[in-house]
Each structure stands twice: as C-alpha cells, then as structure tokens.
C-alpha positions as CSV (number, residue, x, y, z in Angstrom):
1,M,101.0,46.2,-122.1
2,T,99.5,42.7,-121.6
3,R,102.0,41.8,-118.9
4,M,101.2,45.1,-117.1
5,I,97.5,44.2,-117.0
6,M,98.2,40.7,-115.8
7,R,100.4,42.0,-113.0
8,M,97.8,44.5,-111.9
9,T,95.1,41.8,-111.8
10,R,97.3,39.5,-109.7
11,D,98.1,42.3,-107.2
12,G,94.4,43.1,-106.9
13,L,93.5,39.5,-106.2
14,L,96.2,39.3,-103.6
15,L,95.0,42.4,-101.9
16,S,91.4,41.1,-101.9
17,C,92.5,37.9,-100.2
18,L,94.4,39.8,-97.5
19,V,91.3,41.9,-96.8
20,L,89.1,38.9,-96.5
21,M,91.5,37.1,-94.2
22,A,91.6,40.2,-91.9
23,I,87.8,40.4,-91.8
24,C,87.5,36.6,-91.0
25,S,90.1,36.9,-88.3
26,G,88.3,39.8,-86.7
27,T,85.0,38.0,-86.8
28,T,86.5,34.9,-85.4
29,S,88.1,36.8,-82.5
30,A,84.9,38.6,-81.7
31,A,82.9,35.4,-81.8
32,A,85.5,33.8,-79.5
33,S,85.4,36.6,-77.0
34,A,81.5,36.6,-77.1
35,T,81.4,32.8,-76.4
36,M,84.2,32.9,-73.8
37,D,83.1,31.1,-70.6
38,K,82.7,33.2,-67.4
39,P,84.7,32.2,-64.3
40,E,81.5,31.4,-62.5
41,D,80.9,28.5,-64.9
42,Y,83.8,26.7,-63.3
43,W,83.0,27.5,-59.7
44,G,80.8,24.4,-59.1
45,T,77.9,24.3,-56.8
46,Y,77.3,24.0,-53.0
47,Y,74.2,23.8,-50.8
48,D,74.3,27.2,-49.0
49,P,70.9,29.0,-49.3
50,Q,71.7,31.2,-46.3
51,N,75.0,32.5,-47.8
52,I,76.9,31.4,-44.8
53,F,79.9,30.4,-46.9
54,C,80.2,31.2,-50.6
55,G,76.5,31.1,-51.5
56,G,75.7,28.6,-54.2
57,Y,79.4,28.3,-55.3
58,D,82.2,26.0,-54.1
59,C,84.8,27.9,-52.2
60,Y,87.5,25.5,-53.3
61,R,86.6,25.9,-57.0
62,I,86.6,29.7,-56.7
63,L,90.3,29.6,-55.8
64,G,91.0,27.0,-58.4
65,F,91.1,23.8,-56.3
66,D,89.2,20.6,-56.9
67,Y,87.9,19.0,-53.6
68,E,87.5,15.6,-55.3
69,S,91.0,15.4,-56.6
70,F,93.2,16.4,-53.7
71,G,91.8,13.6,-51.4
72,T,93.8,13.3,-48.2
73,D,96.2,16.0,-49.2
74,P,94.2,19.2,-49.0
75,P,95.8,22.6,-50.0
76,Q,97.6,24.2,-47.1
77,R,97.1,27.8,-45.9
78,K,100.1,29.0,-47.8
79,E,98.9,27.6,-51.1
80,V,95.4,29.0,-50.5
81,T,96.9,32.4,-49.9
82,K,99.0,32.2,-53.0
83,R,96.0,31.4,-55.2
84,Y,94.0,34.2,-53.5
85,R,96.6,36.9,-54.1
86,S,96.9,35.9,-57.8
87,L,93.1,36.0,-58.4
88,S,92.5,39.1,-56.3
89,R,95.0,41.0,-58.3
90,Q,93.4,39.8,-61.5
91,W,89.8,40.7,-60.5
92,H,90.4,43.8,-58.4
93,P,87.8,46.4,-59.4
94,D,90.5,49.1,-59.7
95,K,92.4,47.1,-62.2
96,N,89.7,45.1,-64.0
97,K,86.9,47.0,-65.6
98,D,84.9,44.0,-66.4
99,V,81.2,44.3,-65.4
100,G,81.3,41.3,-63.0
101,A,84.8,42.1,-61.6
102,K,83.5,43.5,-58.3
103,D,81.2,40.5,-57.5
104,R,84.0,38.0,-58.4
105,F,86.4,39.9,-56.2
106,L,84.0,39.7,-53.3
107,K,83.5,36.0,-53.8
108,I,87.2,35.4,-53.9
109,N,87.7,37.2,-50.6
110,K,84.8,35.2,-49.1
111,A,86.4,31.9,-50.3
112,Y,89.7,33.0,-48.8
113,E,88.1,33.8,-45.4
114,V,86.3,30.4,-45.2
115,L,89.3,28.3,-46.3
116,T,91.9,30.1,-44.1
117,N,89.8,29.9,-40.9
118,E,90.3,26.4,-39.4
119,E,86.8,26.2,-37.8
120,S,84.8,27.5,-40.8
121,R,86.8,25.3,-43.2
122,K,86.1,22.2,-41.0
123,E,82.4,23.1,-40.9
124,Y,82.4,23.8,-44.6
125,D,83.9,20.4,-45.4
126,F,81.5,18.7,-43.0
127,F,78.3,20.2,-44.6
128,R,79.5,19.4,-48.2
129,Y,77.7,16.0,-48.3
130,R,75.3,16.6,-45.4
131,P,72.7,19.2,-46.5
132,D,70.3,17.9,-43.8
133,E,72.8,18.9,-41.1
134,Y,73.2,22.3,-42.7
135,F,69.4,22.6,-42.7
136,N,69.1,21.7,-39.0
137,K,71.6,24.4,-38.1
138,Y,71.0,27.2,-40.5
139,G,67.6,26.5,-42.0
140,S,66.7,27.1,-45.7
141,S,65.2,30.1,-47.3
142,V,64.3,27.9,-50.2
143,L,61.7,26.1,-48.2
144,W,60.3,29.1,-46.3
145,K,61.1,32.7,-45.5
146,Y,59.9,34.7,-42.6
147,A,57.8,37.7,-43.6
148,P,58.6,41.1,-42.1
149,K,56.8,41.6,-38.8
150,S,53.6,43.6,-39.0
151,D,52.1,45.8,-36.3
152,A,49.7,43.7,-34.4
153,R,47.6,46.7,-33.5
154,F,47.1,47.6,-37.1
155,I,46.1,44.0,-37.9
156,I,43.5,43.9,-35.1
157,V,42.0,47.2,-36.1
158,L,41.8,46.2,-39.7
159,L,40.1,42.9,-38.8
160,L,37.6,44.7,-36.6
161,I,36.7,47.1,-39.3
162,I,36.2,44.3,-41.8
163,G,34.1,42.3,-39.3
164,N,31.9,45.3,-38.5
165,L,31.3,46.0,-42.2
166,F,30.5,42.4,-42.8
167,S,28.0,42.2,-39.9
168,W,26.3,45.5,-41.0
169,F,25.9,44.3,-44.6
170,A,24.8,40.8,-43.5
171,Q,22.0,42.4,-41.4
172,K,21.1,44.7,-44.3
173,S,20.8,41.6,-46.6
174,R,18.5,39.8,-44.1
175,W,16.2,42.8,-44.0
176,Q,16.3,43.2,-47.8
177,Q,15.3,39.5,-48.4
178,V,12.1,39.9,-46.4
179,A,11.3,43.2,-48.0
180,D,11.8,41.8,-51.5
181,R,9.6,38.8,-50.8
182,L,6.9,41.0,-49.2
183,I,6.9,43.3,-52.2
184,K,6.7,40.4,-54.7
185,A,3.9,38.7,-52.7
186,A,1.9,42.0,-52.7
187,V,2.5,42.8,-56.4
188,E,1.7,39.2,-57.6
189,D,-1.2,38.8,-55.2
190,W,0.1,35.6,-53.5
191,S,-2.3,33.6,-51.4
192,P,-1.2,32.0,-48.1
193,R,-0.8,28.8,-50.1
194,D,1.7,30.5,-52.4
195,G,3.6,32.0,-49.5
196,G,1.7,35.2,-49.1
197,S,0.9,36.7,-45.7
198,S,-1.7,39.0,-44.1
199,E,0.8,41.8,-44.3
200,S,1.3,41.4,-48.1
201,M,-2.5,41.3,-48.6
202,Q,-2.8,44.5,-46.6
203,F,-0.1,46.3,-48.6
204,R,-1.8,45.3,-51.8
205,Q,-5.2,46.6,-50.7
206,K,-3.6,49.9,-49.6
207,A,-1.8,50.2,-52.9
208,L,-5.0,49.5,-54.9
209,E,-6.8,52.1,-52.8
210,V,-4.1,54.7,-53.5
211,I,-4.2,53.9,-57.2
212,R,-8.0,54.3,-57.2
213,K,-7.8,57.7,-55.5
214,Q,-5.2,58.9,-57.9
215,R,-7.3,57.9,-60.9
216,E,-10.4,59.7,-59.4
217,K,-8.4,62.8,-58.7
218,S,-6.9,62.7,-62.2
219,E,-10.3,62.3,-63.9
220,S,-11.9,65.1,-61.9
221,A,-9.0,67.4,-62.7
222,N,-9.2,66.7,-66.4
223,G,-13.0,67.1,-66.6
224,S,-14.5,67.1,-70.0
225,S,-11.2,67.1,-71.8
226,S,-10.7,63.5,-70.8
227,S,-14.0,62.4,-72.4
228,N,-13.0,64.1,-75.7
229,N,-9.5,62.4,-75.7
230,K,-11.0,59.1,-74.5
231,S,-11.6,57.9,-78.1
232,S,-8.1,58.9,-79.2
233,K,-6.4,56.8,-76.4
234,K,-4.9,53.5,-77.5
235,K,-6.7,50.5,-75.9
236,L,-4.4,48.2,-73.9
237,T,-4.7,44.4,-73.8
238,K,-5.4,42.6,-70.6
239,Q,-1.8,41.6,-70.2
240,E,-0.6,45.2,-70.7
241,Q,-3.2,46.5,-68.2
242,K,-2.1,43.9,-65.7
243,K,1.6,44.8,-66.1
244,D,0.8,48.5,-65.7
245,Q,-1.2,47.8,-62.5
246,Q,1.7,45.7,-61.1
247,D,4.2,48.4,-61.9
248,A,2.0,50.9,-60.1
249,I,1.5,48.6,-57.1
250,R,5.2,47.8,-56.9
251,E,6.1,51.5,-56.7
252,I,3.6,52.2,-53.9
253,V,4.3,49.0,-51.9
254,T,8.1,49.5,-52.2
255,D,7.7,53.0,-50.6
256,M,5.6,51.5,-47.8
257,V,7.9,48.6,-47.2
258,N,11.0,50.9,-47.1
259,D,9.3,52.8,-44.2
260,I,9.4,49.6,-42.1
261,D,12.5,49.4,-40.0
262,D,11.8,46.0,-38.3
263,F,9.9,43.0,-39.6
264,G,10.4,41.1,-36.4
265,A,12.4,37.9,-35.8
266,G,15.6,39.8,-36.2
267,F,14.8,41.0,-39.7
268,H,15.4,44.7,-39.2
269,K,17.4,47.4,-40.8
270,P,21.0,47.4,-39.6
271,T,21.8,49.7,-36.6
272,W,24.9,50.2,-34.4
273,R,23.8,47.3,-32.3
274,D,24.4,44.9,-35.2
275,L,28.1,45.8,-35.4
276,L,30.5,43.0,-34.6
277,L,32.3,45.0,-31.9
278,V,29.0,45.7,-30.1
279,K,27.9,42.1,-30.4
280,M,31.2,40.9,-29.0
281,A,30.8,43.4,-26.1
282,M,27.3,42.2,-25.4
283,M,28.1,38.5,-25.7
284,P,29.1,38.0,-22.0
285,I,26.0,39.8,-20.8
286,H,23.7,37.6,-23.0
287,A,25.6,34.5,-21.8
288,Y,25.2,35.5,-18.2
289,Q,21.5,36.1,-18.7
290,A,20.9,32.8,-20.4
291,I,22.8,30.9,-17.7
292,A,20.9,32.7,-14.9
293,W,17.5,32.0,-16.5
294,N,18.3,28.3,-17.1
295,A,19.5,28.0,-13.5
296,K,16.4,29.6,-12.1
297,Y,14.2,27.4,-14.4
298,F,16.0,24.3,-13.2
299,V,15.5,25.2,-9.5
300,R,11.8,25.9,-10.0
301,R,11.5,22.5,-11.7
302,L,13.1,20.8,-8.8
303,Q,10.7,22.6,-6.5
304,K,7.8,21.5,-8.8
305,I,6.5,25.0,-9.1
306,E,4.0,25.6,-11.9
307,L,5.3,27.3,-15.1
308,N,4.8,31.0,-15.1
309,D,3.9,33.1,-18.1
310,E,7.5,34.0,-18.9
311,E,8.7,30.4,-18.8
312,R,5.8,29.3,-21.1
313,A,6.7,32.1,-23.6
314,V,10.4,31.1,-23.7
315,L,9.7,27.4,-24.0
316,T,7.1,28.0,-26.7
317,E,9.5,30.2,-28.7
318,R,12.2,27.6,-28.5
319,A,9.7,25.0,-29.7
320,V,8.2,26.8,-32.7
321,G,11.2,28.9,-33.6
322,N,12.0,32.6,-33.2
323,I,10.5,33.6,-36.6
324,A,7.2,31.9,-36.1
325,W,6.9,33.3,-32.6
326,T,7.8,36.9,-33.3
327,T,5.6,37.1,-36.5
328,A,2.6,35.7,-34.6
329,T,-0.1,38.1,-33.2
330,E,-0.6,38.4,-29.4
331,K,-3.7,36.2,-29.7
332,Q,-1.8,33.5,-31.5
333,Q,1.0,33.7,-29.0
334,E,-1.4,33.2,-26.1
335,D,-2.9,30.2,-27.9
336,M,0.5,28.7,-28.4
337,K,1.4,29.1,-24.8
338,K,-1.8,27.3,-23.7
339,R,-1.1,24.3,-25.9
340,D,2.2,23.4,-24.3
341,L,4.0,23.2,-27.6
342,W,7.3,22.3,-26.0
343,V,5.8,18.8,-25.7
344,M,6.6,16.9,-28.9
345,D,3.1,15.5,-29.5
346,N,1.5,18.9,-29.1
347,L,4.0,20.5,-31.4
348,V,3.4,17.9,-34.2
349,K,-0.4,18.5,-34.0
350,W,0.2,22.3,-34.1
351,K,2.4,22.0,-37.2
352,E,-0.2,19.9,-38.9
353,E,-2.8,22.5,-38.2
354,Q,-0.5,25.2,-39.7
355,E,-0.2,23.2,-42.9
356,F,-4.0,22.8,-43.2
357,L,-4.4,26.5,-42.5
358,R,-1.9,27.4,-45.2
359,F,-3.7,25.2,-47.8
360,A,-7.0,26.8,-46.8
361,N,-5.6,30.2,-47.6
362,G,-5.6,31.3,-44.0
363,N,-9.3,30.5,-43.4
364,P,-9.7,28.6,-40.0
365,K,-13.1,27.2,-40.9
366,K,-11.8,25.8,-44.3
367,A,-8.8,24.4,-42.5
368,A,-11.0,22.6,-39.9
369,K,-13.1,21.1,-42.7
370,L,-10.0,20.1,-44.7
371,K,-8.5,18.4,-41.6
372,K,-11.8,16.5,-41.0
373,K,-11.8,15.4,-44.6
374,V,-8.2,14.1,-44.4
375,A,-8.9,12.3,-41.1
376,A,-12.0,10.6,-42.7
377,Q,-10.0,9.5,-45.7
378,K,-7.4,8.0,-43.3
379,D,-10.1,6.1,-41.4
380,E,-11.4,4.6,-44.6
C-alpha cells in the first residue's frame, strides 16, 4: 500500500513537470515570435525623399546585398535576379498572408527594377554619397512641398470681399469714435479746455430743455396726486441726482448724435463710397485731379497771378489740416484764408491763438487778455 502511494506521487510530480515544460516552451516561442525582427529592420537607409528609387531603404539591402562589402566586385544581373526570385516567392501576397507582405513584395520588385537597369543603377550608386546632387536634380519634399494650385479668381474675389468689409468697418469705427466723444462731452459738461466743443454744449442744452419739458408735462398730468405722494418719495443725494441727470442726458444726446450721418472731416457713417472696390476705382480720377490742380497752380505761379479763392482755400486746408478746416465755420474759414496760414510764421501765430482760445473756454475776449498777460510776462 505504501509503495503504491509513493509510485502515484512520483508519477504525479513527473506529469506536473511535463506540463510546466510545455507551458514554458509555448510562452518562449510566442515571445520569440513577438520580438522577431521585421525584414525592414535590415534594409538600411538611403536619401530618397522623392521615392525615385526605393524610398528611404537601400535597394541592395532589400535584395540581401551589402554595398560596403562587395567593393569592386558588385553583384551581377544574374545574381540579382536569383535573389529577387527567391524573395518574391517568399513574400508574394498570394502565398504569404503576413500583414506587410504586399508592401515588401512591391519594394522587392522596385529594388530589382533599379539594380537590373544599367542607367538607373549607375545613377543610384552615384547619388549614394552625394545627397546634394540628388537635391539639385530631384529636389526634396522634406524641405518644402508645393501646395495644390488654387483658383486665382476665387482668391481675388475673397480678398476683395475681406478688403471691402474692413474698409466699411474702419469707417464705421471712425464715425463711432467722434460720436462717443461728443456724447461724453455733452453728458459730463466738458468745457473747451477739457476738450468740449460748441456742438457738445448745444446738445447738452437741448437735452436739458427736453428733460425740463418732460418733467413739466409729467407734473401737470399727475396734478394733485403728485403733491400727496411727494412726502412719500425717497430723497436722493446730490450724487444720485447728478447720476440720474447724466443718464437722462446720455439717452437723449445719443439719439440726437445717431441722427447725424456726417460730422465732417471724413468722420461720416459708412456708405458704398467707402468700400475698397469703389476707392480703388476712384483712385485714378483723384490722382488725375490732384495732378491737374497742381500743374495749373504751378503755371499760375510762374505767371505771377494773384491767388484766387479756391487756391487760398486749398493751401489753408493743407496748412491747418483737414479736420480743423472742415470743422470750422464759414466765418472762421474766411478768416483763415485772409491770414495766409500756408506761411509758416502766420501758421505758428494762429496755432498760439487757438491754444489761448482753448484755455479761455472759447471766449475771444478772454483769449486776447490772456495773450496780452502772457506777452507782458515774457517782456518782464
């Protein structure tokens, strides 16, 4: 009985060892097959970015030759053909179901074509250590690659659309900047010294008049009920009253400013004339008009003819700037033309007067007194 038990134990241990050996053998073979190198790992490298020959692989290595080892005794056509037939049978897609069999078969065919053609093989050997010569002949997609051709008409139309939209919004922004500044000056009651203008003061006065009429109308409509509720209303602080008034003025002035299409000096709401396409079409006409006017002006100067009113206006506008000229009243423009502001000394004096006028809050008498005071201080 004891011998029987010992024999059974020994047989069981032997069977277990055999099973373990079989498992280890299977695992080893699977690992070996998983880590098996691919043929491409032995195909070497070659500078061929345009795929003229075998792409990035060495045609000799693909067929099992080593260019460095055969030296002056390169493989002949017969030996190349023999290697090709052997490898093509091994990797033919109909016989080899490996995932990369088809690509390898195509590379083998390409290598055979290159090495069995005398001219291509000679060129292939020449370019091996001369990538600069390869680049000069075939170029390199690594450095650059031509993009597909685009329809020139589509590009031109797209650029014109973008240009027209940009010019339209640019003009809109110019108008909006003046509008915002005018509204702010009217709401905050800017003086000429602060950057206010007669227009902003007028808008403020109109807005205050509208607010006053609205209040009178509201009070007359409410009648006695307003007097009864007067005591129940919450009293506002001066700061709150000022804020309420500014909000009311802003709303009214904004409506009035939005009704203005043109502030002058080119600050107008955008129209079709501001589109880039229209400006480009009008550019030759404007250029011709400018050249014609300057030529006529030059001839008149040679003839020593006295400046006419148009020439005085153009010269004055060029001297003071388009904005200062177009925003001035007719009376101010006439005064500018009489003062010959295109002469530098006259222009300097005029600018000084404008500065004094700005500090005097637009009052000419105050400006004259301030100018005299400054002159007296300089004399002292």
